[in-house]
C-alpha beads as a LAMMPS data file, in Angstrom:
LAMMPS data file: protein, C-alpha beads

409 atoms
408 bonds

1 atom types
1 bond types

-500.0 500.0 xlo xhi
-500.0 500.0 ylo yhi
-500.0 500.0 zlo zhi

Masses

1 110.0

Atoms # bond

1 1 1 -119.746 449.410 99.253
2 1 1 -120.050 447.323 102.192
3 1 1 -121.048 443.954 100.626
4 1 1 -121.603 441.929 103.882
5 1 1 -124.244 444.586 105.110
6 1 1 -126.000 444.760 101.745
7 1 1 -126.089 440.721 102.135
8 1 1 -127.268 441.205 105.834
9 1 1 -129.995 443.777 104.823
10 1 1 -131.393 441.519 101.872
11 1 1 -131.731 438.548 104.469
12 1 1 -133.141 440.216 106.862
13 1 1 -135.735 441.535 104.783
14 1 1 -136.907 438.133 104.038
15 1 1 -136.983 437.396 108.121
16 1 1 -138.853 440.757 108.421
17 1 1 -141.427 439.568 106.068
18 1 1 -141.722 436.401 107.566
19 1 1 -140.841 434.364 104.229
20 1 1 -136.976 433.261 104.896
21 1 1 -136.845 429.943 104.076
22 1 1 -135.571 427.056 106.041
23 1 1 -134.191 423.867 104.743
24 1 1 -135.671 421.032 106.791
25 1 1 -133.053 418.271 107.206
26 1 1 -134.789 414.891 106.469
27 1 1 -133.676 411.339 105.864
28 1 1 -136.061 409.320 103.751
29 1 1 -136.124 405.560 104.714
30 1 1 -136.392 403.210 101.853
31 1 1 -139.496 401.269 101.931
32 1 1 -140.989 403.466 104.544
33 1 1 -142.007 406.365 102.554
34 1 1 -143.869 408.744 103.459
35 1 1 -142.227 408.241 107.012
36 1 1 -138.762 410.165 107.441
37 1 1 -136.703 411.083 110.159
38 1 1 -136.024 415.060 110.731
39 1 1 -132.859 416.063 112.324
40 1 1 -133.514 419.359 114.166
41 1 1 -130.933 422.308 114.266
42 1 1 -129.672 421.175 117.656
43 1 1 -129.023 417.553 116.485
44 1 1 -131.721 415.740 118.074
45 1 1 -134.154 413.828 115.807
46 1 1 -137.931 413.073 115.410
47 1 1 -139.782 410.814 113.191
48 1 1 -142.036 412.449 110.738
49 1 1 -144.570 412.055 108.016
50 1 1 -143.746 413.936 104.646
51 1 1 -147.036 415.640 103.256
52 1 1 -145.483 418.056 100.910
53 1 1 -143.358 415.974 98.604
54 1 1 -143.538 415.906 94.641
55 1 1 -142.801 412.203 94.787
56 1 1 -146.679 411.921 94.122
57 1 1 -146.829 408.094 94.078
58 1 1 -143.874 406.927 96.048
59 1 1 -141.872 405.856 92.820
60 1 1 -138.521 406.992 94.328
61 1 1 -138.757 403.757 96.355
62 1 1 -140.509 401.332 93.962
63 1 1 -138.222 398.194 93.862
64 1 1 -138.483 398.052 89.991
65 1 1 -137.190 401.525 90.061
66 1 1 -134.343 400.658 92.506
67 1 1 -133.462 397.228 90.736
68 1 1 -132.804 398.944 87.366
69 1 1 -130.855 401.848 89.021
70 1 1 -128.641 399.240 90.664
71 1 1 -128.055 397.357 87.480
72 1 1 -127.086 400.418 85.576
73 1 1 -124.691 401.628 88.443
74 1 1 -123.081 398.098 88.480
75 1 1 -122.716 397.969 84.798
76 1 1 -121.478 401.611 83.941
77 1 1 -120.332 403.394 87.357
78 1 1 -121.705 406.598 88.611
79 1 1 -121.837 409.386 86.128
80 1 1 -122.150 409.636 82.228
81 1 1 -118.846 411.284 81.670
82 1 1 -119.929 414.165 79.477
83 1 1 -122.176 416.007 77.547
84 1 1 -124.687 413.965 75.056
85 1 1 -122.520 415.255 72.192
86 1 1 -119.258 414.009 74.006
87 1 1 -119.492 410.438 75.420
88 1 1 -122.542 411.353 77.231
89 1 1 -125.097 409.197 75.434
90 1 1 -125.526 405.631 76.630
91 1 1 -128.109 402.911 76.079
92 1 1 -129.720 404.048 79.190
93 1 1 -130.349 407.354 77.836
94 1 1 -131.610 406.005 74.533
95 1 1 -134.037 403.712 76.056
96 1 1 -135.452 406.504 78.372
97 1 1 -136.139 408.477 75.416
98 1 1 -137.939 405.689 73.818
99 1 1 -140.108 405.169 76.590
100 1 1 -141.127 408.915 76.679
101 1 1 -141.591 409.255 73.073
102 1 1 -143.847 406.013 73.357
103 1 1 -145.486 407.553 76.450
104 1 1 -146.712 410.633 74.762
105 1 1 -147.121 409.234 71.237
106 1 1 -144.480 411.299 69.714
107 1 1 -141.840 410.528 67.364
108 1 1 -139.083 411.735 69.427
109 1 1 -138.220 412.796 72.955
110 1 1 -135.094 414.669 74.361
111 1 1 -133.789 414.525 77.907
112 1 1 -132.623 417.448 80.207
113 1 1 -131.171 417.880 83.475
114 1 1 -134.280 418.890 84.546
115 1 1 -137.774 420.319 83.607
116 1 1 -136.985 423.848 84.627
117 1 1 -133.940 423.498 82.123
118 1 1 -135.961 421.859 79.512
119 1 1 -138.615 424.498 79.612
120 1 1 -135.931 427.207 79.887
121 1 1 -133.649 425.914 76.960
122 1 1 -136.584 424.897 74.639
123 1 1 -138.461 428.112 74.825
124 1 1 -135.534 430.373 74.709
125 1 1 -134.398 428.444 71.701
126 1 1 -137.581 428.594 69.548
127 1 1 -137.020 432.313 68.220
128 1 1 -133.700 431.204 66.589
129 1 1 -135.571 428.243 64.820
130 1 1 -138.964 430.602 63.825
131 1 1 -137.689 433.939 63.197
132 1 1 -140.385 436.782 64.368
133 1 1 -142.068 433.996 66.799
134 1 1 -144.544 435.403 68.999
135 1 1 -145.175 433.487 72.042
136 1 1 -148.586 433.706 74.180
137 1 1 -147.706 432.922 77.774
138 1 1 -150.296 432.084 80.432
139 1 1 -149.820 434.443 83.199
140 1 1 -149.322 431.898 85.823
141 1 1 -146.824 429.788 84.113
142 1 1 -144.165 428.459 85.895
143 1 1 -140.962 430.325 86.520
144 1 1 -138.710 428.349 84.130
145 1 1 -141.333 429.058 81.291
146 1 1 -141.148 432.559 82.150
147 1 1 -137.568 432.789 82.146
148 1 1 -137.105 430.689 78.854
149 1 1 -139.657 433.369 77.101
150 1 1 -137.754 436.334 78.547
151 1 1 -134.544 435.360 77.707
152 1 1 -135.286 434.331 73.999
153 1 1 -135.473 437.880 72.860
154 1 1 -138.602 437.491 70.864
155 1 1 -142.048 438.886 71.081
156 1 1 -144.294 437.645 73.939
157 1 1 -147.827 438.239 75.053
158 1 1 -149.033 437.552 78.246
159 1 1 -152.557 436.450 78.593
160 1 1 -154.844 436.304 81.853
161 1 1 -154.764 432.934 83.508
162 1 1 -156.959 430.366 81.680
163 1 1 -158.727 433.240 79.838
164 1 1 -159.443 431.908 76.552
165 1 1 -161.261 435.494 75.551
166 1 1 -158.203 437.495 76.610
167 1 1 -155.879 434.940 74.613
168 1 1 -158.070 435.057 71.411
169 1 1 -157.953 439.081 71.520
170 1 1 -154.127 438.931 71.734
171 1 1 -153.984 436.571 68.923
172 1 1 -156.221 438.748 66.719
173 1 1 -154.127 441.771 67.466
174 1 1 -150.839 440.214 65.802
175 1 1 -150.150 440.104 62.094
176 1 1 -151.860 436.745 60.869
177 1 1 -148.402 435.746 59.217
178 1 1 -146.278 435.986 62.101
179 1 1 -145.412 432.869 63.629
180 1 1 -146.697 431.755 66.881
181 1 1 -146.664 429.488 69.972
182 1 1 -149.158 429.223 72.787
183 1 1 -147.434 428.197 76.206
184 1 1 -149.478 426.828 79.029
185 1 1 -149.694 424.083 81.666
186 1 1 -151.980 421.327 82.120
187 1 1 -152.064 421.644 85.929
188 1 1 -151.143 424.773 87.877
189 1 1 -149.579 423.350 90.882
190 1 1 -150.013 425.966 93.608
191 1 1 -153.873 426.057 93.239
192 1 1 -154.098 422.636 91.521
193 1 1 -156.310 424.105 88.581
194 1 1 -156.419 422.531 85.166
195 1 1 -155.891 424.483 81.886
196 1 1 -158.309 424.701 78.897
197 1 1 -156.486 422.554 76.925
198 1 1 -158.871 421.601 74.287
199 1 1 -160.136 425.441 73.781
200 1 1 -156.504 426.634 73.437
201 1 1 -155.854 423.949 70.837
202 1 1 -158.912 425.200 68.821
203 1 1 -157.530 428.673 69.033
204 1 1 -154.102 427.347 67.937
205 1 1 -155.666 425.632 65.119
206 1 1 -157.687 428.618 64.011
207 1 1 -154.792 431.160 64.014
208 1 1 -151.913 428.613 62.898
209 1 1 -149.823 428.642 66.258
210 1 1 -147.693 425.989 67.787
211 1 1 -148.474 424.835 71.334
212 1 1 -146.389 424.075 74.196
213 1 1 -147.883 422.379 77.073
214 1 1 -145.979 421.883 80.818
215 1 1 -147.513 418.616 82.009
216 1 1 -144.668 418.513 84.989
217 1 1 -147.232 417.873 87.838
218 1 1 -149.690 415.787 85.607
219 1 1 -147.066 413.174 84.133
220 1 1 -147.408 409.837 85.763
221 1 1 -150.869 411.063 87.429
222 1 1 -153.463 411.344 84.709
223 1 1 -154.290 409.290 81.670
224 1 1 -154.566 405.363 81.274
225 1 1 -150.624 405.255 80.836
226 1 1 -149.780 408.114 82.959
227 1 1 -148.918 410.532 80.142
228 1 1 -150.732 413.397 81.593
229 1 1 -154.030 415.261 81.363
230 1 1 -153.878 415.476 77.586
231 1 1 -153.794 411.873 77.318
232 1 1 -156.713 411.825 79.889
233 1 1 -158.487 414.051 77.611
234 1 1 -157.483 412.340 73.926
235 1 1 -155.786 415.529 73.111
236 1 1 -151.971 414.702 73.047
237 1 1 -151.727 414.155 69.070
238 1 1 -152.813 417.911 68.926
239 1 1 -149.902 418.980 71.004
240 1 1 -146.616 420.330 69.465
241 1 1 -144.465 420.080 72.243
242 1 1 -144.795 418.301 75.764
243 1 1 -142.565 419.165 78.750
244 1 1 -142.432 416.933 81.500
245 1 1 -140.377 416.198 84.536
246 1 1 -138.845 412.786 85.919
247 1 1 -138.376 413.984 89.384
248 1 1 -142.007 414.205 90.441
249 1 1 -144.462 411.416 90.061
250 1 1 -141.889 409.364 88.466
251 1 1 -139.734 409.623 91.428
252 1 1 -136.297 410.015 89.963
253 1 1 -134.608 413.054 88.420
254 1 1 -134.572 415.003 85.256
255 1 1 -136.952 416.367 82.559
256 1 1 -137.672 416.342 79.009
257 1 1 -139.581 417.398 75.870
258 1 1 -141.299 415.252 73.284
259 1 1 -142.224 416.229 70.051
260 1 1 -141.990 415.411 66.189
261 1 1 -138.307 414.271 65.204
262 1 1 -137.794 417.236 63.650
263 1 1 -138.538 419.613 66.384
264 1 1 -136.787 417.432 68.899
265 1 1 -133.485 417.685 66.290
266 1 1 -133.662 421.037 65.928
267 1 1 -133.706 421.691 69.802
268 1 1 -130.985 419.023 70.278
269 1 1 -128.637 420.946 67.925
270 1 1 -129.536 424.601 68.690
271 1 1 -130.198 424.800 72.814
272 1 1 -127.135 425.885 74.642
273 1 1 -129.064 424.358 77.754
274 1 1 -128.835 421.238 76.384
275 1 1 -125.683 420.855 74.178
276 1 1 -123.297 422.358 76.940
277 1 1 -124.580 420.309 80.248
278 1 1 -123.481 417.023 81.505
279 1 1 -126.167 414.103 80.720
280 1 1 -127.873 412.607 83.400
281 1 1 -125.992 409.230 85.089
282 1 1 -126.739 406.326 83.318
283 1 1 -128.383 405.072 86.646
284 1 1 -130.834 407.958 86.804
285 1 1 -131.774 407.158 83.168
286 1 1 -132.321 403.512 83.690
287 1 1 -134.475 404.557 87.010
288 1 1 -136.602 406.815 85.190
289 1 1 -137.167 404.496 82.033
290 1 1 -138.241 401.735 84.474
291 1 1 -140.629 403.868 86.625
292 1 1 -142.377 405.311 83.189
293 1 1 -142.744 401.542 82.254
294 1 1 -144.263 400.625 85.611
295 1 1 -146.638 403.599 85.496
296 1 1 -147.815 402.702 82.030
297 1 1 -149.274 399.326 83.580
298 1 1 -152.365 398.466 85.335
299 1 1 -150.120 398.568 88.528
300 1 1 -149.427 402.117 87.722
301 1 1 -153.270 402.741 87.462
302 1 1 -153.846 401.352 90.762
303 1 1 -151.448 403.866 92.284
304 1 1 -153.104 406.742 90.467
305 1 1 -156.579 405.631 91.567
306 1 1 -155.504 405.282 95.273
307 1 1 -154.021 408.601 95.231
308 1 1 -156.766 410.570 93.845
309 1 1 -158.985 408.781 96.358
310 1 1 -156.698 409.990 99.235
311 1 1 -156.751 413.486 97.670
312 1 1 -160.357 413.559 97.760
313 1 1 -160.858 411.990 101.451
314 1 1 -158.305 414.789 102.542
315 1 1 -160.033 417.403 101.055
316 1 1 -163.734 416.455 102.155
317 1 1 -162.393 416.350 105.651
318 1 1 -160.796 419.794 105.670
319 1 1 -163.986 421.304 104.098
320 1 1 -165.624 419.853 106.797
321 1 1 -163.918 421.627 109.292
322 1 1 -164.514 424.861 107.549
323 1 1 -160.748 424.882 106.231
324 1 1 -160.297 427.281 103.377
325 1 1 -159.227 424.559 100.762
326 1 1 -158.851 425.194 97.058
327 1 1 -160.438 422.316 95.081
328 1 1 -160.189 422.163 91.303
329 1 1 -160.423 418.362 91.125
330 1 1 -156.572 417.759 91.065
331 1 1 -154.423 415.603 93.224
332 1 1 -153.083 418.724 95.120
333 1 1 -154.521 419.728 98.156
334 1 1 -153.881 423.526 98.871
335 1 1 -154.980 425.059 102.192
336 1 1 -155.305 429.015 102.244
337 1 1 -153.439 430.861 105.187
338 1 1 -153.023 434.320 103.349
339 1 1 -150.229 435.359 105.829
340 1 1 -146.419 434.549 105.686
341 1 1 -145.925 434.763 109.332
342 1 1 -148.962 432.602 110.183
343 1 1 -148.349 430.044 107.461
344 1 1 -144.854 429.487 108.805
345 1 1 -145.896 429.364 112.266
346 1 1 -148.558 426.648 111.553
347 1 1 -145.798 424.690 109.518
348 1 1 -143.628 425.016 112.501
349 1 1 -145.938 423.772 114.948
350 1 1 -147.498 421.035 112.615
351 1 1 -143.777 419.667 112.333
352 1 1 -142.742 419.916 116.066
353 1 1 -145.849 418.891 117.855
354 1 1 -147.394 416.293 115.478
355 1 1 -144.669 415.251 113.224
356 1 1 -146.110 416.433 110.122
357 1 1 -143.865 417.880 107.462
358 1 1 -145.631 420.594 105.444
359 1 1 -143.486 423.591 104.043
360 1 1 -145.194 427.044 103.592
361 1 1 -145.836 428.635 100.263
362 1 1 -145.140 432.115 100.121
363 1 1 -144.036 434.908 98.006
364 1 1 -142.396 434.907 95.258
365 1 1 -143.868 431.377 94.733
366 1 1 -147.301 432.660 95.169
367 1 1 -148.797 436.336 95.205
368 1 1 -148.656 438.197 98.552
369 1 1 -151.742 437.506 100.473
370 1 1 -152.131 433.978 99.267
371 1 1 -149.766 432.108 101.368
372 1 1 -150.768 428.587 101.987
373 1 1 -149.988 425.054 103.119
374 1 1 -149.782 422.823 99.918
375 1 1 -150.407 418.987 100.867
376 1 1 -149.823 416.256 98.475
377 1 1 -151.199 412.878 99.647
378 1 1 -149.988 409.976 98.164
379 1 1 -151.147 406.248 97.722
380 1 1 -149.156 405.203 100.738
381 1 1 -150.692 407.834 103.209
382 1 1 -152.818 405.571 105.137
383 1 1 -156.092 406.429 106.740
384 1 1 -154.595 406.696 110.372
385 1 1 -152.002 409.300 108.789
386 1 1 -154.661 411.152 107.090
387 1 1 -156.740 411.348 110.273
388 1 1 -153.847 412.588 112.199
389 1 1 -153.205 415.299 109.775
390 1 1 -156.824 416.334 110.037
391 1 1 -156.786 416.425 113.725
392 1 1 -153.735 418.479 113.926
393 1 1 -154.975 420.959 111.445
394 1 1 -158.370 421.380 113.547
395 1 1 -156.261 421.813 116.700
396 1 1 -153.665 424.329 115.586
397 1 1 -155.970 426.636 113.232
398 1 1 -157.552 428.459 115.900
399 1 1 -154.219 428.689 117.895
400 1 1 -152.700 430.575 114.994
401 1 1 -155.740 432.884 114.834
402 1 1 -156.834 431.856 111.412
403 1 1 -160.372 432.341 109.864
404 1 1 -162.322 429.228 108.569
405 1 1 -164.195 428.899 105.422
406 1 1 -162.942 432.242 103.667
407 1 1 -161.716 430.824 100.618
408 1 1 -163.072 427.673 99.799
409 1 1 -163.371 427.000 96.030

Bonds

1 1 1 2
2 1 2 3
3 1 3 4
4 1 4 5
5 1 5 6
6 1 6 7
7 1 7 8
8 1 8 9
9 1 9 10
10 1 10 11
11 1 11 12
12 1 12 13
13 1 13 14
14 1 14 15
15 1 15 16
16 1 16 17
17 1 17 18
18 1 18 19
19 1 19 20
20 1 20 21
21 1 21 22
22 1 22 23
23 1 23 24
24 1 24 25
25 1 25 26
26 1 26 27
27 1 27 28
28 1 28 29
29 1 29 30
30 1 30 31
31 1 31 32
32 1 32 33
33 1 33 34
34 1 34 35
35 1 35 36
36 1 36 37
37 1 37 38
38 1 38 39
39 1 39 40
40 1 40 41
41 1 41 42
42 1 42 43
43 1 43 44
44 1 44 45
45 1 45 46
46 1 46 47
47 1 47 48
48 1 48 49
49 1 49 50
50 1 50 51
51 1 51 52
52 1 52 53
53 1 53 54
54 1 54 55
55 1 55 56
56 1 56 57
57 1 57 58
58 1 58 59
59 1 59 60
60 1 60 61
61 1 61 62
62 1 62 63
63 1 63 64
64 1 64 65
65 1 65 66
66 1 66 67
67 1 67 68
68 1 68 69
69 1 69 70
70 1 70 71
71 1 71 72
72 1 72 73
73 1 73 74
74 1 74 75
75 1 75 76
76 1 76 77
77 1 77 78
78 1 78 79
79 1 79 80
80 1 80 81
81 1 81 82
82 1 82 83
83 1 83 84
84 1 84 85
85 1 85 86
86 1 86 87
87 1 87 88
88 1 88 89
89 1 89 90
90 1 90 91
91 1 91 92
92 1 92 93
93 1 93 94
94 1 94 95
95 1 95 96
96 1 96 97
97 1 97 98
98 1 98 99
99 1 99 100
100 1 100 101
101 1 101 102
102 1 102 103
103 1 103 104
104 1 104 105
105 1 105 106
106 1 106 107
107 1 107 108
108 1 108 109
109 1 109 110
110 1 110 111
111 1 111 112
112 1 112 113
113 1 113 114
114 1 114 115
115 1 115 116
116 1 116 117
117 1 117 118
118 1 118 119
119 1 119 120
120 1 120 121
121 1 121 122
122 1 122 123
123 1 123 124
124 1 124 125
125 1 125 126
126 1 126 127
127 1 127 128
128 1 128 129
129 1 129 130
130 1 130 131
131 1 131 132
132 1 132 133
133 1 133 134
134 1 134 135
135 1 135 136
136 1 136 137
137 1 137 138
138 1 138 139
139 1 139 140
140 1 140 141
141 1 141 142
142 1 142 143
143 1 143 144
144 1 144 145
145 1 145 146
146 1 146 147
147 1 147 148
148 1 148 149
149 1 149 150
150 1 150 151
151 1 151 152
152 1 152 153
153 1 153 154
154 1 154 155
155 1 155 156
156 1 156 157
157 1 157 158
158 1 158 159
159 1 159 160
160 1 160 161
161 1 161 162
162 1 162 163
163 1 163 164
164 1 164 165
165 1 165 166
166 1 166 167
167 1 167 168
168 1 168 169
169 1 169 170
170 1 170 171
171 1 171 172
172 1 172 173
173 1 173 174
174 1 174 175
175 1 175 176
176 1 176 177
177 1 177 178
178 1 178 179
179 1 179 180
180 1 180 181
181 1 181 182
182 1 182 183
183 1 183 184
184 1 184 185
185 1 185 186
186 1 186 187
187 1 187 188
188 1 188 189
189 1 189 190
190 1 190 191
191 1 191 192
192 1 192 193
193 1 193 194
194 1 194 195
195 1 195 196
196 1 196 197
197 1 197 198
198 1 198 199
199 1 199 200
200 1 200 201
201 1 201 202
202 1 202 203
203 1 203 204
204 1 204 205
205 1 205 206
206 1 206 207
207 1 207 208
208 1 208 209
209 1 209 210
210 1 210 211
211 1 211 212
212 1 212 213
213 1 213 214
214 1 214 215
215 1 215 216
216 1 216 217
217 1 217 218
218 1 218 219
219 1 219 220
220 1 220 221
221 1 221 222
222 1 222 223
223 1 223 224
224 1 224 225
225 1 225 226
226 1 226 227
227 1 227 228
228 1 228 229
229 1 229 230
230 1 230 231
231 1 231 232
232 1 232 233
233 1 233 234
234 1 234 235
235 1 235 236
236 1 236 237
237 1 237 238
238 1 238 239
239 1 239 240
240 1 240 241
241 1 241 242
242 1 242 243
243 1 243 244
244 1 244 245
245 1 245 246
246 1 246 247
247 1 247 248
248 1 248 249
249 1 249 250
250 1 250 251
251 1 251 252
252 1 252 253
253 1 253 254
254 1 254 255
255 1 255 256
256 1 256 257
257 1 257 258
258 1 258 259
259 1 259 260
260 1 260 261
261 1 261 262
262 1 262 263
263 1 263 264
264 1 264 265
265 1 265 266
266 1 266 267
267 1 267 268
268 1 268 269
269 1 269 270
270 1 270 271
271 1 271 272
272 1 272 273
273 1 273 274
274 1 274 275
275 1 275 276
276 1 276 277
277 1 277 278
278 1 278 279
279 1 279 280
280 1 280 281
281 1 281 282
282 1 282 283
283 1 283 284
284 1 284 285
285 1 285 286
286 1 286 287
287 1 287 288
288 1 288 289
289 1 289 290
290 1 290 291
291 1 291 292
292 1 292 293
293 1 293 294
294 1 294 295
295 1 295 296
296 1 296 297
297 1 297 298
298 1 298 299
299 1 299 300
300 1 300 301
301 1 301 302
302 1 302 303
303 1 303 304
304 1 304 305
305 1 305 306
306 1 306 307
307 1 307 308
308 1 308 309
309 1 309 310
310 1 310 311
311 1 311 312
312 1 312 313
313 1 313 314
314 1 314 315
315 1 315 316
316 1 316 317
317 1 317 318
318 1 318 319
319 1 319 320
320 1 320 321
321 1 321 322
322 1 322 323
323 1 323 324
324 1 324 325
325 1 325 326
326 1 326 327
327 1 327 328
328 1 328 329
329 1 329 330
330 1 330 331
331 1 331 332
332 1 332 333
333 1 333 334
334 1 334 335
335 1 335 336
336 1 336 337
337 1 337 338
338 1 338 339
339 1 339 340
340 1 340 341
341 1 341 342
342 1 342 343
343 1 343 344
344 1 344 345
345 1 345 346
346 1 346 347
347 1 347 348
348 1 348 349
349 1 349 350
350 1 350 351
351 1 351 352
352 1 352 353
353 1 353 354
354 1 354 355
355 1 355 356
356 1 356 357
357 1 357 358
358 1 358 359
359 1 359 360
360 1 360 361
361 1 361 362
362 1 362 363
363 1 363 364
364 1 364 365
365 1 365 366
366 1 366 367
367 1 367 368
368 1 368 369
369 1 369 370
370 1 370 371
371 1 371 372
372 1 372 373
373 1 373 374
374 1 374 375
375 1 375 376
376 1 376 377
377 1 377 378
378 1 378 379
379 1 379 380
380 1 380 381
381 1 381 382
382 1 382 383
383 1 383 384
384 1 384 385
385 1 385 386
386 1 386 387
387 1 387 388
388 1 388 389
389 1 389 390
390 1 390 391
391 1 391 392
392 1 392 393
393 1 393 394
394 1 394 395
395 1 395 396
396 1 396 397
397 1 397 398
398 1 398 399
399 1 399 400
400 1 400 401
401 1 401 402
402 1 402 403
403 1 403 404
404 1 404 405
405 1 405 406
406 1 406 407
407 1 407 408
408 1 408 409
């Protein structure tokens, strides 16, 4: 086989479909977020504004977070030196897990190297703990959840997105005595829609199922202390396992689960994705703990309020121009384009002509025909930057031969 030719063909197919992904070389400047500097392929530079980051609240540059990281770095050095079982557990890791368990009102928490790994490792391990487990998974669950469920070797049922009737039918069709778990998300990040948490919890109680919620795009953003949508809705105590990230609203790096002490102990003891990987650097753990503590406070609520206001303003202004926005009331602002080539073209023009950085979202992240730009306004995007974005979108929409108001939700 000509391996080089095969690679050429695989890469060319992505180019032909208009969905070849290009890394944009940007340098964030401390204290200036969402401003950054873009280095073009030719080496020239341009000042830009980031509109697609997942550091939703700007906590990656918060002084309290940076101070905690400096303190830990000066005290311990760079890396953790091993897995959690072999010299990789420090006071900073224990402090972080204590902050997380307190945040979610659970007995314990367990930190992983990413939320992807936390989902994959936990969901792939659960059938070892509950033989015969059937997992009921929302059709639009994140790739990390899908992968964990696929790899676990147990039974699975995929229910239609947010469809309680379909979930009920699938639960009713299975052996009432079989152990069950329902896996879903609180916010589905590509459309920004919410999962029907209370209705799922009611079904779980009726059918004796465990519940597993991914709050990755909600932690830090919702609830009086930033624990997520389940906290906002007063439902955290009814959920068995909560998954979250430290790399989005908390602005640092890593992932975790929060659950009962017994559940966490079992995952800690059985999950290869936890056992056999180096633990987070102490400085990262310290920064994440400081971020969580900050966002539990009244100052954290001010950031959440400002972010929601800016998201509402941006959605309202784009809709007023007839832009096909998708609005489910969350902090995410998707604008439907529907074609990978046009989506990439619009992204490129925004960056080059207006200094606005927003990545195109194409297949396989979203289904073909639903390609979009996904804006994530933050508390530190000012009114002038919002106005600049809206005017740029208005100017470029017709140039890219796109229709208006064809998918407003």
